[in-house]
C-alpha positions, 0 to 999 in steps of 0.5 A: 224347440223351445225358446227362451221367455226373456228377450233383449232388443240387442239380443244375437242369437245363434245355432250352432253352425256346420263348421262347428258341427263338421269340426265335433264329428271329425274329433269324435272319429279322430278320438278312441271311443270312450270306453267304460270303466274295467269294473263294468261290462257292456254285453248289449252295447248300449254304453252303459253298465250291465247289472251284475250277473251274480245276484251277491253283487247286487245291493239293496240298501233299506235307504236309497240316497237320492241326490239332484244336480248341485245346479242351484241352492241345494236347500231350495231343492230339498224341499222342491223334491220332497214330494218326489222323495214321499212318492218314490218312498210309496212305490219302492217301500225304502226310506229316501234320503235327499243328499244335497251335494256341492259339486258335480265332482262329488256327486259321481265320486258319491255314487262311484263309492257306493254312496249314491243309489238314484240321481239326477246329473247333469248334462256334462256329467253325464257321461263321466257318471255313466263311465266311473260310477255306473250311473244308469239314466233312464228318464229326463223332464219334458214338457207336456208335448214331449219337447225337452232340453235348453241351449246354452247361452252367452249372456252378458250385461246392458252397457258391458261393451259386448256386443257380439261374441268376438267382443270377448276377446281380451276379457273375461268369460265365466264358465260353471265347472270343468263337467258342465257342458253348457257351463264350460265344455260346449261353449269351449269348443264352439267359441273355438270353431266358430269364433277362434276364440281359446280360454287362456290364449283370448280371454280370461276364464273364470270359474263360478261354481254353479250356474246361479252364480254365473248368472247372478255375477253377470247380472250385478257386473261382478262378469262381464259374461259368462255361459249358462244354461238357460233353463237355469236362467228362466227359473232365477227370472220366474223366481224374481231373483234376477230381472230380464233387463239385467240380462243380454243374450250373445249366443244361443246354441241347439237344443242339449239334453236336460239333466239325466235321471237314473240309478247305479248300475248294481241295484237290485233289478226288482228295485231298479224297476221300481225306481223307473216306476217311482218316476214316470208315475209320479203325479206332477199335478199340484207338486213342488217339482211342477211349481219349479219346473214348470218356469223352464217347461217341464211337466213330466218324466220321459224315458231316454236312452243315454246311446241316443240322447247323449251322443251331441254330447260325447261328440262335444266331449270328443272335440274337446279332448275330454277322456273318461279315464276315471282316475 
């Protein structure tokens, strides 16, 4: 598994403990299995919505709308994805429009309402998108050797007075949004299981909205600490947005799956196959995607299985009492 490229002599790296894993597993089996919204069917038991059996229920839009998870500045990523969008247009024969979403909730609602056809949902939003919006994830970015993922890190800045995770007690911790795995759900479960630290009771939670906001907030000493995805942290360091010495890492989790890419469940099957082909045939060499994502080690799209690859995320959701009731 890859490790962060930034470092600090005062960094204290940890892995998810047996106690936390046991707590997550117990919570999973103590909680009813998450069910798809009543609008969907899952005849093969793979936990994602089946395509409609009646061709009259398929959609075949003249313009495919694509959105990337709102992790960082949407304007930056419209350009980053431009080569890929041109490639998808060639493969599908459709016009493809980049949709710069501003929040995870807006992205899920857009797909649920039929306005979004192809998307990359962040790790924590995948289960909600699958269960409530009919999202069918099939791909994920990976390195050349096939390894993938990122770690959740809890970070602070030098001289903050926070030397270890326990020192967060009585202060503030910046999260990103409630649907984010590394920006909220995973740290909430881990802090409770490993450190008996609970938001509101032991520290004040604040929400920055995005990982880059949290990282910049810590680097500029606006937040004493934050939980973030270190893939975003690495890219920001590589672009010179912040300097490595502005950040101290207090905690590093196990590796989690990264953004899941897929299509809405009722896309015409032939078109859905072409969308998949566009991902797996995309030429990375010399592309704007390569230029951006090589900073965090990605070099290709690989096939994924939601049932398998997102199992640990569903366990974290169960530990946090998350419900996919789609209200």
